[in-house]
All heavy atoms as atom14 arrays in JSON, in Angstrom:
{
  "sequence": "MRKFQCKVCGFIYDESVGDLEHDIPAGTCWEDIPESWACPECGVVKTDFEMVEII",
  "atom14_mask": [
    [1, 1, 1, 1, 1, 1, 1, 1, 0, 0, 0, 0, 0, 0],
    [1, 1, 1, 1, 1, 1, 1, 1, 1, 1, 1, 0, 0, 0],
    [1, 1, 1, 1, 1, 1, 1, 1, 1, 0, 0, 0, 0, 0],
    [1, 1, 1, 1, 1, 1, 1, 1, 1, 1, 1, 0, 0, 0],
    [1, 1, 1, 1, 1, 1, 1, 1, 1, 0, 0, 0, 0, 0],
    [1, 1, 1, 1, 1, 1, 0, 0, 0, 0, 0, 0, 0, 0],
    [1, 1, 1, 1, 1, 1, 1, 1, 1, 0, 0, 0, 0, 0],
    [1, 1, 1, 1, 1, 1, 1, 0, 0, 0, 0, 0, 0, 0],
    [1, 1, 1, 1, 1, 1, 0, 0, 0, 0, 0, 0, 0, 0],
    [1, 1, 1, 1, 0, 0, 0, 0, 0, 0, 0, 0, 0, 0],
    [1, 1, 1, 1, 1, 1, 1, 1, 1, 1, 1, 0, 0, 0],
    [1, 1, 1, 1, 1, 1, 1, 1, 0, 0, 0, 0, 0, 0],
    [1, 1, 1, 1, 1, 1, 1, 1, 1, 1, 1, 1, 0, 0],
    [1, 1, 1, 1, 1, 1, 1, 1, 0, 0, 0, 0, 0, 0],
    [1, 1, 1, 1, 1, 1, 1, 1, 1, 0, 0, 0, 0, 0],
    [1, 1, 1, 1, 1, 1, 0, 0, 0, 0, 0, 0, 0, 0],
    [1, 1, 1, 1, 1, 1, 1, 0, 0, 0, 0, 0, 0, 0],
    [1, 1, 1, 1, 0, 0, 0, 0, 0, 0, 0, 0, 0, 0],
    [1, 1, 1, 1, 1, 1, 1, 1, 0, 0, 0, 0, 0, 0],
    [1, 1, 1, 1, 1, 1, 1, 1, 0, 0, 0, 0, 0, 0],
    [1, 1, 1, 1, 1, 1, 1, 1, 1, 0, 0, 0, 0, 0],
    [1, 1, 1, 1, 1, 1, 1, 1, 1, 1, 0, 0, 0, 0],
    [1, 1, 1, 1, 1, 1, 1, 1, 0, 0, 0, 0, 0, 0],
    [1, 1, 1, 1, 1, 1, 1, 1, 0, 0, 0, 0, 0, 0],
    [1, 1, 1, 1, 1, 1, 1, 0, 0, 0, 0, 0, 0, 0],
    [1, 1, 1, 1, 1, 0, 0, 0, 0, 0, 0, 0, 0, 0],
    [1, 1, 1, 1, 0, 0, 0, 0, 0, 0, 0, 0, 0, 0],
    [1, 1, 1, 1, 1, 1, 1, 0, 0, 0, 0, 0, 0, 0],
    [1, 1, 1, 1, 1, 1, 0, 0, 0, 0, 0, 0, 0, 0],
    [1, 1, 1, 1, 1, 1, 1, 1, 1, 1, 1, 1, 1, 1],
    [1, 1, 1, 1, 1, 1, 1, 1, 1, 0, 0, 0, 0, 0],
    [1, 1, 1, 1, 1, 1, 1, 1, 0, 0, 0, 0, 0, 0],
    [1, 1, 1, 1, 1, 1, 1, 1, 0, 0, 0, 0, 0, 0],
    [1, 1, 1, 1, 1, 1, 1, 0, 0, 0, 0, 0, 0, 0],
    [1, 1, 1, 1, 1, 1, 1, 1, 1, 0, 0, 0, 0, 0],
    [1, 1, 1, 1, 1, 1, 0, 0, 0, 0, 0, 0, 0, 0],
    [1, 1, 1, 1, 1, 1, 1, 1, 1, 1, 1, 1, 1, 1],
    [1, 1, 1, 1, 1, 0, 0, 0, 0, 0, 0, 0, 0, 0],
    [1, 1, 1, 1, 1, 1, 0, 0, 0, 0, 0, 0, 0, 0],
    [1, 1, 1, 1, 1, 1, 1, 0, 0, 0, 0, 0, 0, 0],
    [1, 1, 1, 1, 1, 1, 1, 1, 1, 0, 0, 0, 0, 0],
    [1, 1, 1, 1, 1, 1, 0, 0, 0, 0, 0, 0, 0, 0],
    [1, 1, 1, 1, 0, 0, 0, 0, 0, 0, 0, 0, 0, 0],
    [1, 1, 1, 1, 1, 1, 1, 0, 0, 0, 0, 0, 0, 0],
    [1, 1, 1, 1, 1, 1, 1, 0, 0, 0, 0, 0, 0, 0],
    [1, 1, 1, 1, 1, 1, 1, 1, 1, 0, 0, 0, 0, 0],
    [1, 1, 1, 1, 1, 1, 1, 0, 0, 0, 0, 0, 0, 0],
    [1, 1, 1, 1, 1, 1, 1, 1, 0, 0, 0, 0, 0, 0],
    [1, 1, 1, 1, 1, 1, 1, 1, 1, 1, 1, 0, 0, 0],
    [1, 1, 1, 1, 1, 1, 1, 1, 1, 0, 0, 0, 0, 0],
    [1, 1, 1, 1, 1, 1, 1, 1, 0, 0, 0, 0, 0, 0],
    [1, 1, 1, 1, 1, 1, 1, 0, 0, 0, 0, 0, 0, 0],
    [1, 1, 1, 1, 1, 1, 1, 1, 1, 0, 0, 0, 0, 0],
    [1, 1, 1, 1, 1, 1, 1, 1, 0, 0, 0, 0, 0, 0],
    [1, 1, 1, 1, 1, 1, 1, 1, 0, 0, 0, 0, 0, 0]
  ],
  "atom14_positions": [
    [[3.79, 134.85, 174.95], [3.4, 135.23, 176.28], [3.12, 136.75, 176.31], [3.74, 137.51, 175.6], [4.49, 134.9, 177.31], [4.91, 133.45, 177.29], [4.49, 132.43, 178.74], [2.76, 132.12, 178.59], [0.0, 0.0, 0.0], [0.0, 0.0, 0.0], [0.0, 0.0, 0.0], [0.0, 0.0, 0.0], [0.0, 0.0, 0.0], [0.0, 0.0, 0.0]],
    [[2.17, 137.12, 177.14], [1.73, 138.51, 177.21], [2.28, 139.22, 178.43], [2.79, 138.6, 179.34], [0.19, 138.56, 177.25], [-0.42, 137.91, 176.03], [-1.9, 137.69, 176.22], [-2.14, 136.77, 177.33], [-3.33, 136.55, 177.87], [-4.38, 137.15, 177.42], [-3.46, 135.7, 178.89], [0.0, 0.0, 0.0], [0.0, 0.0, 0.0], [0.0, 0.0, 0.0]],
    [[2.15, 140.54, 178.42], [2.56, 141.38, 179.52], [1.4, 142.28, 179.91], [0.68, 142.75, 179.05], [3.79, 142.2, 179.16], [4.98, 141.33, 178.84], [6.19, 142.13, 178.48], [7.3, 141.15, 178.09], [8.56, 141.82, 177.85], [0.0, 0.0, 0.0], [0.0, 0.0, 0.0], [0.0, 0.0, 0.0], [0.0, 0.0, 0.0], [0.0, 0.0, 0.0]],
    [[1.27, 142.51, 181.2], [0.2, 143.35, 181.73], [0.83, 144.4, 182.62], [1.7, 144.11, 183.44], [-0.78, 142.49, 182.52], [-1.54, 141.53, 181.67], [-0.96, 140.32, 181.3], [-2.79, 141.83, 181.2], [-1.62, 139.42, 180.48], [-3.46, 140.93, 180.38], [-2.9, 139.74, 180.01], [0.0, 0.0, 0.0], [0.0, 0.0, 0.0], [0.0, 0.0, 0.0]],
    [[0.34, 145.66, 182.45], [0.92, 146.76, 183.21], [-0.09, 147.31, 184.19], [-1.27, 147.5, 183.88], [1.34, 147.89, 182.26], [2.01, 149.03, 182.96], [2.58, 150.04, 181.98], [2.08, 150.2, 180.88], [3.63, 150.7, 182.4], [0.0, 0.0, 0.0], [0.0, 0.0, 0.0], [0.0, 0.0, 0.0], [0.0, 0.0, 0.0], [0.0, 0.0, 0.0]],
    [[0.39, 147.57, 185.4], [-0.45, 148.2, 186.43], [-0.73, 149.64, 186.01], [0.22, 150.4, 185.7], [0.29, 148.16, 187.76], [-0.61, 149.0, 189.11], [0.0, 0.0, 0.0], [0.0, 0.0, 0.0], [0.0, 0.0, 0.0], [0.0, 0.0, 0.0], [0.0, 0.0, 0.0], [0.0, 0.0, 0.0], [0.0, 0.0, 0.0], [0.0, 0.0, 0.0]],
    [[-1.99, 150.02, 186.01], [-2.36, 151.38, 185.61], [-2.03, 152.4, 186.7], [-2.0, 153.6, 186.42], [-3.87, 151.45, 185.32], [-4.27, 150.65, 184.12], [-5.73, 150.87, 183.76], [-6.56, 149.79, 184.41], [-8.0, 149.9, 184.03], [0.0, 0.0, 0.0], [0.0, 0.0, 0.0], [0.0, 0.0, 0.0], [0.0, 0.0, 0.0], [0.0, 0.0, 0.0]],
    [[-1.74, 151.95, 187.9], [-1.44, 152.88, 188.99], [0.05, 153.17, 189.08], [0.46, 154.33, 189.11], [-1.98, 152.29, 190.35], [-1.59, 153.17, 191.5], [-3.48, 152.11, 190.28], [0.0, 0.0, 0.0], [0.0, 0.0, 0.0], [0.0, 0.0, 0.0], [0.0, 0.0, 0.0], [0.0, 0.0, 0.0], [0.0, 0.0, 0.0], [0.0, 0.0, 0.0]],
    [[0.9, 152.12, 189.12], [2.33, 152.35, 189.36], [3.23, 151.99, 188.18], [4.42, 152.27, 188.21], [2.79, 151.59, 190.61], [2.9, 149.79, 190.4], [0.0, 0.0, 0.0], [0.0, 0.0, 0.0], [0.0, 0.0, 0.0], [0.0, 0.0, 0.0], [0.0, 0.0, 0.0], [0.0, 0.0, 0.0], [0.0, 0.0, 0.0], [0.0, 0.0, 0.0]],
    [[2.7, 151.27, 187.18], [3.49, 150.94, 186.02], [4.2, 149.58, 186.08], [4.91, 149.22, 185.15], [0.0, 0.0, 0.0], [0.0, 0.0, 0.0], [0.0, 0.0, 0.0], [0.0, 0.0, 0.0], [0.0, 0.0, 0.0], [0.0, 0.0, 0.0], [0.0, 0.0, 0.0], [0.0, 0.0, 0.0], [0.0, 0.0, 0.0], [0.0, 0.0, 0.0]],
    [[4.01, 148.84, 187.2], [4.62, 147.5, 187.31], [4.16, 146.64, 186.14], [3.02, 146.69, 185.72], [4.19, 146.84, 188.63], [4.61, 145.41, 188.74], [5.9, 145.08, 189.14], [3.71, 144.39, 188.47], [6.28, 143.74, 189.25], [4.08, 143.06, 188.59], [5.37, 142.73, 188.97], [0.0, 0.0, 0.0], [0.0, 0.0, 0.0], [0.0, 0.0, 0.0]],
    [[5.08, 145.84, 185.59], [4.77, 144.95, 184.46], [4.75, 143.51, 184.93], [5.73, 143.04, 185.52], [5.83, 145.08, 183.33], [5.95, 146.51, 182.84], [5.53, 144.1, 182.19], [4.78, 146.99, 182.02], [0.0, 0.0, 0.0], [0.0, 0.0, 0.0], [0.0, 0.0, 0.0], [0.0, 0.0, 0.0], [0.0, 0.0, 0.0], [0.0, 0.0, 0.0]],
    [[3.61, 142.83, 184.74], [3.55, 141.39, 184.98], [3.8, 140.73, 183.64], [3.05, 140.94, 182.68], [2.2, 140.92, 185.54], [2.15, 139.42, 185.57], [2.79, 138.72, 186.58], [1.5, 138.68, 184.58], [2.79, 137.33, 186.6], [1.5, 137.3, 184.59], [2.14, 136.63, 185.6], [2.17, 135.28, 185.61], [0.0, 0.0, 0.0], [0.0, 0.0, 0.0]],
    [[4.84, 139.93, 183.55], [5.23, 139.21, 182.32], [4.9, 137.74, 182.53], [5.45, 137.12, 183.46], [6.72, 139.41, 182.09], [7.22, 138.8, 180.8], [6.6, 137.88, 180.27], [8.31, 139.25, 180.33], [0.0, 0.0, 0.0], [0.0, 0.0, 0.0], [0.0, 0.0, 0.0], [0.0, 0.0, 0.0], [0.0, 0.0, 0.0], [0.0, 0.0, 0.0]],
    [[4.01, 137.2, 181.71], [3.61, 135.8, 181.85], [4.8, 134.85, 181.75], [4.82, 133.83, 182.39], [2.57, 135.43, 180.8], [1.23, 136.09, 181.0], [0.22, 135.73, 179.94], [0.65, 135.41, 178.78], [-0.98, 135.75, 180.25], [0.0, 0.0, 0.0], [0.0, 0.0, 0.0], [0.0, 0.0, 0.0], [0.0, 0.0, 0.0], [0.0, 0.0, 0.0]],
    [[5.8, 135.2, 180.96], [6.95, 134.31, 180.8], [7.87, 134.31, 182.02], [8.64, 133.38, 182.21], [7.76, 134.7, 179.55], [8.35, 135.97, 179.7], [0.0, 0.0, 0.0], [0.0, 0.0, 0.0], [0.0, 0.0, 0.0], [0.0, 0.0, 0.0], [0.0, 0.0, 0.0], [0.0, 0.0, 0.0], [0.0, 0.0, 0.0], [0.0, 0.0, 0.0]],
    [[7.73, 135.32, 182.87], [8.57, 135.43, 184.07], [7.8, 135.03, 185.32], [8.34, 134.42, 186.23], [9.1, 136.89, 184.22], [9.86, 137.06, 185.51], [9.94, 137.25, 183.02], [0.0, 0.0, 0.0], [0.0, 0.0, 0.0], [0.0, 0.0, 0.0], [0.0, 0.0, 0.0], [0.0, 0.0, 0.0], [0.0, 0.0, 0.0], [0.0, 0.0, 0.0]],
    [[6.51, 135.37, 185.4], [5.71, 135.09, 186.57], [6.02, 136.09, 187.69], [6.52, 137.17, 187.47], [0.0, 0.0, 0.0], [0.0, 0.0, 0.0], [0.0, 0.0, 0.0], [0.0, 0.0, 0.0], [0.0, 0.0, 0.0], [0.0, 0.0, 0.0], [0.0, 0.0, 0.0], [0.0, 0.0, 0.0], [0.0, 0.0, 0.0], [0.0, 0.0, 0.0]],
    [[5.69, 135.69, 188.91], [5.95, 136.48, 190.09], [6.38, 135.51, 191.19], [5.6, 135.12, 192.05], [4.68, 137.27, 190.51], [4.89, 138.14, 191.73], [6.06, 138.3, 192.16], [3.88, 138.62, 192.27], [0.0, 0.0, 0.0], [0.0, 0.0, 0.0], [0.0, 0.0, 0.0], [0.0, 0.0, 0.0], [0.0, 0.0, 0.0], [0.0, 0.0, 0.0]],
    [[7.61, 135.07, 191.1], [8.13, 134.01, 191.97], [8.06, 134.38, 193.46], [7.85, 133.51, 194.28], [9.55, 133.67, 191.57], [9.71, 133.07, 190.15], [11.17, 132.81, 189.85], [8.88, 131.81, 190.0], [0.0, 0.0, 0.0], [0.0, 0.0, 0.0], [0.0, 0.0, 0.0], [0.0, 0.0, 0.0], [0.0, 0.0, 0.0], [0.0, 0.0, 0.0]],
    [[8.19, 135.67, 193.77], [8.11, 136.08, 195.17], [6.73, 135.84, 195.77], [6.57, 135.79, 196.99], [8.48, 137.56, 195.29], [9.95, 137.83, 195.03], [10.29, 139.31, 195.2], [9.56, 140.03, 195.9], [11.31, 139.73, 194.6], [0.0, 0.0, 0.0], [0.0, 0.0, 0.0], [0.0, 0.0, 0.0], [0.0, 0.0, 0.0], [0.0, 0.0, 0.0]],
    [[5.73, 135.72, 194.91], [4.34, 135.51, 195.37], [3.79, 134.17, 194.85], [2.59, 134.05, 194.66], [3.48, 136.69, 194.95], [3.92, 137.98, 195.57], [4.76, 138.87, 194.91], [3.75, 138.46, 196.83], [5.01, 139.88, 195.73], [4.42, 139.67, 196.89], [0.0, 0.0, 0.0], [0.0, 0.0, 0.0], [0.0, 0.0, 0.0], [0.0, 0.0, 0.0]],
    [[4.68, 133.21, 194.63], [4.31, 131.85, 194.23], [3.54, 131.75, 192.92], [2.71, 130.88, 192.75], [3.5, 131.15, 195.37], [4.32, 131.03, 196.64], [5.54, 130.77, 196.53], [3.76, 131.22, 197.73], [0.0, 0.0, 0.0], [0.0, 0.0, 0.0], [0.0, 0.0, 0.0], [0.0, 0.0, 0.0], [0.0, 0.0, 0.0], [0.0, 0.0, 0.0]],
    [[3.84, 132.67, 191.96], [3.28, 132.58, 190.62], [4.43, 132.17, 189.7], [5.3, 132.97, 189.4], [2.69, 133.95, 190.14], [1.71, 134.5, 191.18], [2.07, 133.8, 188.78], [0.43, 133.73, 191.36], [0.0, 0.0, 0.0], [0.0, 0.0, 0.0], [0.0, 0.0, 0.0], [0.0, 0.0, 0.0], [0.0, 0.0, 0.0], [0.0, 0.0, 0.0]],
    [[4.46, 130.89, 189.29], [5.59, 130.4, 188.49], [5.64, 131.01, 187.09], [4.63, 131.45, 186.54], [5.39, 128.89, 188.42], [3.99, 128.65, 188.81], [3.48, 129.83, 189.57], [0.0, 0.0, 0.0], [0.0, 0.0, 0.0], [0.0, 0.0, 0.0], [0.0, 0.0, 0.0], [0.0, 0.0, 0.0], [0.0, 0.0, 0.0], [0.0, 0.0, 0.0]],
    [[6.84, 131.01, 186.5], [7.02, 131.45, 185.12], [6.1, 130.64, 184.21], [5.92, 129.44, 184.42], [8.47, 131.29, 184.7], [0.0, 0.0, 0.0], [0.0, 0.0, 0.0], [0.0, 0.0, 0.0], [0.0, 0.0, 0.0], [0.0, 0.0, 0.0], [0.0, 0.0, 0.0], [0.0, 0.0, 0.0], [0.0, 0.0, 0.0], [0.0, 0.0, 0.0]],
    [[5.52, 131.31, 183.23], [4.62, 130.63, 182.3], [3.16, 130.67, 182.72], [2.32, 130.15, 182.04], [0.0, 0.0, 0.0], [0.0, 0.0, 0.0], [0.0, 0.0, 0.0], [0.0, 0.0, 0.0], [0.0, 0.0, 0.0], [0.0, 0.0, 0.0], [0.0, 0.0, 0.0], [0.0, 0.0, 0.0], [0.0, 0.0, 0.0], [0.0, 0.0, 0.0]],
    [[2.85, 131.32, 183.85], [1.47, 131.39, 184.34], [0.72, 132.45, 183.56], [1.1, 133.61, 183.54], [1.42, 131.72, 185.83], [2.12, 130.7, 186.56], [-0.01, 131.8, 186.34], [0.0, 0.0, 0.0], [0.0, 0.0, 0.0], [0.0, 0.0, 0.0], [0.0, 0.0, 0.0], [0.0, 0.0, 0.0], [0.0, 0.0, 0.0], [0.0, 0.0, 0.0]],
    [[-0.36, 132.02, 182.9], [-1.21, 132.94, 182.13], [-1.94, 133.88, 183.09], [-2.27, 133.5, 184.22], [-2.23, 132.17, 181.3], [-1.49, 131.21, 180.0], [0.0, 0.0, 0.0], [0.0, 0.0, 0.0], [0.0, 0.0, 0.0], [0.0, 0.0, 0.0], [0.0, 0.0, 0.0], [0.0, 0.0, 0.0], [0.0, 0.0, 0.0], [0.0, 0.0, 0.0]],
    [[-2.22, 135.05, 182.63], [-2.91, 136.06, 183.41], [-4.23, 135.51, 184.0], [-4.55, 135.75, 185.16], [-3.17, 137.3, 182.56], [-3.82, 138.42, 183.27], [-5.09, 138.88, 183.11], [-3.23, 139.27, 184.26], [-5.33, 139.95, 183.94], [-4.19, 140.21, 184.65], [-1.97, 139.31, 184.86], [-3.95, 141.19, 185.61], [-1.74, 140.29, 185.82], [-2.71, 141.2, 186.18]],
    [[-4.96, 134.79, 183.19], [-6.24, 134.27, 183.59], [-6.12, 133.24, 184.72], [-7.08, 133.0, 185.47], [-6.96, 133.59, 182.41], [-7.34, 134.54, 181.31], [-6.21, 134.91, 180.36], [-5.14, 134.25, 180.39], [-6.39, 135.86, 179.6], [0.0, 0.0, 0.0], [0.0, 0.0, 0.0], [0.0, 0.0, 0.0], [0.0, 0.0, 0.0], [0.0, 0.0, 0.0]],
    [[-4.94, 132.63, 184.9], [-4.71, 131.62, 185.9], [-4.21, 132.17, 187.23], [-4.08, 131.43, 188.19], [-3.75, 130.56, 185.39], [-4.3, 129.8, 184.19], [-5.54, 129.67, 184.08], [-3.51, 129.34, 183.37], [0.0, 0.0, 0.0], [0.0, 0.0, 0.0], [0.0, 0.0, 0.0], [0.0, 0.0, 0.0], [0.0, 0.0, 0.0], [0.0, 0.0, 0.0]],
    [[-3.97, 133.46, 187.28], [-3.52, 134.09, 188.54], [-4.76, 134.28, 189.41], [-5.8, 134.76, 188.92], [-2.87, 135.46, 188.28], [-1.57, 135.27, 187.47], [-2.58, 136.19, 189.56], [-0.93, 136.56, 187.05], [0.0, 0.0, 0.0], [0.0, 0.0, 0.0], [0.0, 0.0, 0.0], [0.0, 0.0, 0.0], [0.0, 0.0, 0.0], [0.0, 0.0, 0.0]],
    [[-4.68, 133.9, 190.67], [-5.85, 134.07, 191.56], [-6.31, 135.51, 191.65], [-5.5, 136.44, 191.59], [-5.34, 133.59, 192.93], [-4.05, 132.88, 192.67], [-3.5, 133.38, 191.35], [0.0, 0.0, 0.0], [0.0, 0.0, 0.0], [0.0, 0.0, 0.0], [0.0, 0.0, 0.0], [0.0, 0.0, 0.0], [0.0, 0.0, 0.0], [0.0, 0.0, 0.0]],
    [[-7.62, 135.71, 191.81], [-8.18, 137.04, 191.93], [-7.65, 137.75, 193.17], [-7.67, 138.97, 193.25], [-9.71, 136.99, 191.97], [-10.32, 136.6, 190.63], [-9.94, 137.52, 189.48], [-9.98, 138.75, 189.66], [-9.65, 136.99, 188.39], [0.0, 0.0, 0.0], [0.0, 0.0, 0.0], [0.0, 0.0, 0.0], [0.0, 0.0, 0.0], [0.0, 0.0, 0.0]],
    [[-7.16, 136.99, 194.14], [-6.62, 137.57, 195.38], [-5.23, 138.17, 195.2], [-4.73, 138.86, 196.08], [-6.6, 136.5, 196.5], [-5.75, 135.43, 196.09], [0.0, 0.0, 0.0], [0.0, 0.0, 0.0], [0.0, 0.0, 0.0], [0.0, 0.0, 0.0], [0.0, 0.0, 0.0], [0.0, 0.0, 0.0], [0.0, 0.0, 0.0], [0.0, 0.0, 0.0]],
    [[-4.57, 137.88, 194.06], [-3.23, 138.42, 193.78], [-3.32, 139.92, 193.67], [-4.28, 140.49, 193.16], [-2.7, 137.81, 192.49], [-1.34, 138.27, 192.11], [-0.14, 137.81, 192.57], [-0.99, 139.3, 191.17], [0.93, 138.46, 191.99], [0.42, 139.4, 191.11], [-1.73, 140.16, 190.38], [1.09, 140.3, 190.32], [-1.06, 141.08, 189.57], [0.34, 141.13, 189.53]],
    [[-2.29, 140.61, 194.14], [-2.24, 142.06, 194.07], [-0.88, 142.48, 193.51], [0.1, 141.74, 193.56], [-2.42, 142.66, 195.45], [0.0, 0.0, 0.0], [0.0, 0.0, 0.0], [0.0, 0.0, 0.0], [0.0, 0.0, 0.0], [0.0, 0.0, 0.0], [0.0, 0.0, 0.0], [0.0, 0.0, 0.0], [0.0, 0.0, 0.0], [0.0, 0.0, 0.0]],
    [[-0.85, 143.69, 192.95], [0.39, 144.24, 192.41], [1.46, 144.23, 193.49], [1.25, 144.76, 194.59], [0.15, 145.66, 191.92], [1.63, 146.49, 191.31], [0.0, 0.0, 0.0], [0.0, 0.0, 0.0], [0.0, 0.0, 0.0], [0.0, 0.0, 0.0], [0.0, 0.0, 0.0], [0.0, 0.0, 0.0], [0.0, 0.0, 0.0], [0.0, 0.0, 0.0]],
    [[2.63, 143.64, 193.2], [3.69, 143.6, 194.2], [4.27, 144.95, 194.55], [4.87, 145.13, 195.6], [4.78, 142.73, 193.54], [4.21, 142.2, 192.3], [2.96, 142.92, 191.98], [0.0, 0.0, 0.0], [0.0, 0.0, 0.0], [0.0, 0.0, 0.0], [0.0, 0.0, 0.0], [0.0, 0.0, 0.0], [0.0, 0.0, 0.0], [0.0, 0.0, 0.0]],
    [[4.07, 145.94, 193.71], [4.63, 147.27, 193.95], [3.68, 148.18, 194.75], [4.1, 148.88, 195.64], [4.98, 147.95, 192.63], [6.07, 147.24, 191.84], [7.42, 147.32, 192.5], [7.78, 148.37, 193.04], [8.12, 146.28, 192.48], [0.0, 0.0, 0.0], [0.0, 0.0, 0.0], [0.0, 0.0, 0.0], [0.0, 0.0, 0.0], [0.0, 0.0, 0.0]],
    [[2.38, 148.19, 194.39], [1.46, 149.15, 195.02], [0.24, 148.51, 195.66], [-0.53, 149.19, 196.33], [1.06, 150.22, 194.02], [-0.04, 149.66, 192.7], [0.0, 0.0, 0.0], [0.0, 0.0, 0.0], [0.0, 0.0, 0.0], [0.0, 0.0, 0.0], [0.0, 0.0, 0.0], [0.0, 0.0, 0.0], [0.0, 0.0, 0.0], [0.0, 0.0, 0.0]],
    [[0.03, 147.21, 195.41], [-1.05, 146.5, 196.11], [-2.43, 146.53, 195.47], [-3.37, 146.02, 196.07], [0.0, 0.0, 0.0], [0.0, 0.0, 0.0], [0.0, 0.0, 0.0], [0.0, 0.0, 0.0], [0.0, 0.0, 0.0], [0.0, 0.0, 0.0], [0.0, 0.0, 0.0], [0.0, 0.0, 0.0], [0.0, 0.0, 0.0], [0.0, 0.0, 0.0]],
    [[-2.57, 147.14, 194.29], [-3.9, 147.15, 193.66], [-4.25, 145.79, 193.09], [-3.4, 144.93, 192.91], [-4.0, 148.25, 192.55], [-3.8, 149.63, 193.12], [-3.05, 147.97, 191.41], [0.0, 0.0, 0.0], [0.0, 0.0, 0.0], [0.0, 0.0, 0.0], [0.0, 0.0, 0.0], [0.0, 0.0, 0.0], [0.0, 0.0, 0.0], [0.0, 0.0, 0.0]],
    [[-5.54, 145.6, 192.81], [-6.04, 144.3, 192.33], [-5.84, 144.14, 190.82], [-5.48, 145.07, 190.1], [-7.53, 144.15, 192.7], [-7.69, 144.1, 194.21], [-8.35, 145.26, 192.09], [0.0, 0.0, 0.0], [0.0, 0.0, 0.0], [0.0, 0.0, 0.0], [0.0, 0.0, 0.0], [0.0, 0.0, 0.0], [0.0, 0.0, 0.0], [0.0, 0.0, 0.0]],
    [[-6.1, 142.92, 190.34], [-5.89, 142.57, 188.93], [-6.67, 143.45, 187.94], [-6.21, 143.72, 186.84], [-6.29, 141.12, 188.67], [-5.26, 140.1, 189.09], [-5.74, 138.69, 188.87], [-6.02, 138.38, 187.41], [-6.38, 136.99, 187.19], [0.0, 0.0, 0.0], [0.0, 0.0, 0.0], [0.0, 0.0, 0.0], [0.0, 0.0, 0.0], [0.0, 0.0, 0.0]],
    [[-7.83, 143.94, 188.36], [-8.63, 144.77, 187.44], [-7.96, 146.11, 187.14], [-8.38, 146.8, 186.23], [-10.04, 145.02, 188.01], [-9.95, 145.59, 189.31], [-10.83, 143.71, 188.08], [0.0, 0.0, 0.0], [0.0, 0.0, 0.0], [0.0, 0.0, 0.0], [0.0, 0.0, 0.0], [0.0, 0.0, 0.0], [0.0, 0.0, 0.0], [0.0, 0.0, 0.0]],
    [[-6.93, 146.46, 187.9], [-6.2, 147.7, 187.66], [-4.99, 147.5, 186.74], [-4.1, 148.35, 186.67], [-5.74, 148.33, 188.98], [-6.91, 148.9, 189.76], [-7.78, 149.55, 189.15], [-6.96, 148.69, 190.98], [0.0, 0.0, 0.0], [0.0, 0.0, 0.0], [0.0, 0.0, 0.0], [0.0, 0.0, 0.0], [0.0, 0.0, 0.0], [0.0, 0.0, 0.0]],
    [[-4.98, 146.37, 186.04], [-3.93, 146.08, 185.06], [-4.54, 146.06, 183.65], [-5.73, 145.8, 183.5], [-3.31, 144.69, 185.33], [-2.28, 144.68, 186.41], [-2.64, 144.8, 187.75], [-0.92, 144.55, 186.12], [-1.71, 144.77, 188.75], [0.03, 144.5, 187.14], [-0.35, 144.61, 188.45], [0.0, 0.0, 0.0], [0.0, 0.0, 0.0], [0.0, 0.0, 0.0]],
    [[-3.7, 146.34, 182.66], [-4.13, 146.23, 181.28], [-3.02, 145.59, 180.45], [-1.85, 145.77, 180.76], [-4.52, 147.6, 180.72], [-3.4, 148.6, 180.66], [-3.87, 149.99, 180.25], [-5.06, 150.16, 179.91], [-3.03, 150.9, 180.26], [0.0, 0.0, 0.0], [0.0, 0.0, 0.0], [0.0, 0.0, 0.0], [0.0, 0.0, 0.0], [0.0, 0.0, 0.0]],
    [[-3.42, 144.83, 179.44], [-2.45, 144.19, 178.58], [-1.73, 145.26, 177.77], [-2.37, 146.21, 177.29], [-3.1, 143.17, 177.65], [-2.09, 142.32, 176.92], [-2.78, 140.92, 176.03], [-3.81, 141.73, 174.83], [0.0, 0.0, 0.0], [0.0, 0.0, 0.0], [0.0, 0.0, 0.0], [0.0, 0.0, 0.0], [0.0, 0.0, 0.0], [0.0, 0.0, 0.0]],
    [[-0.43, 145.13, 177.64], [0.34, 146.12, 176.87], [1.26, 145.41, 175.9], [1.65, 144.26, 176.1], [1.2, 146.99, 177.82], [0.35, 147.89, 178.67], [2.13, 146.19, 178.68], [0.0, 0.0, 0.0], [0.0, 0.0, 0.0], [0.0, 0.0, 0.0], [0.0, 0.0, 0.0], [0.0, 0.0, 0.0], [0.0, 0.0, 0.0], [0.0, 0.0, 0.0]],
    [[1.58, 146.1, 174.83], [2.56, 145.62, 173.88], [3.86, 146.38, 174.16], [3.87, 147.61, 174.14], [2.08, 145.9, 172.45], [3.06, 145.38, 171.41], [2.55, 145.58, 169.99], [1.39, 145.96, 169.82], [3.33, 145.38, 169.07], [0.0, 0.0, 0.0], [0.0, 0.0, 0.0], [0.0, 0.0, 0.0], [0.0, 0.0, 0.0], [0.0, 0.0, 0.0]],
    [[4.89, 145.64, 174.42], [6.2, 146.27, 174.72], [7.14, 145.95, 173.58], [7.36, 144.79, 173.25], [6.75, 145.77, 176.07], [5.77, 146.16, 177.16], [8.11, 146.35, 176.32], [6.15, 145.75, 178.52], [0.0, 0.0, 0.0], [0.0, 0.0, 0.0], [0.0, 0.0, 0.0], [0.0, 0.0, 0.0], [0.0, 0.0, 0.0], [0.0, 0.0, 0.0]],
    [[7.67, 147.0, 173.0], [8.53, 146.85, 171.84], [9.98, 146.91, 172.27], [10.39, 147.61, 173.13], [8.23, 147.94, 170.78], [6.79, 147.82, 170.38], [9.16, 147.81, 169.6], [6.28, 148.96, 169.55], [0.0, 0.0, 0.0], [0.0, 0.0, 0.0], [0.0, 0.0, 0.0], [0.0, 0.0, 0.0], [0.0, 0.0, 0.0], [0.0, 0.0, 0.0]]
  ]
}
């Protein structure tokens, strides 16, 4: 599973965790998140995220 980081505030979306507060279940791939989804921390759109490798 991959992780994506908001370029504005640093929030990490982890595919293995999802975003349960916004009805995105654990295991949801980034591509399957609706385009209307926004960063839970700062409200920016999906295009403001980038895939990151976290060690």
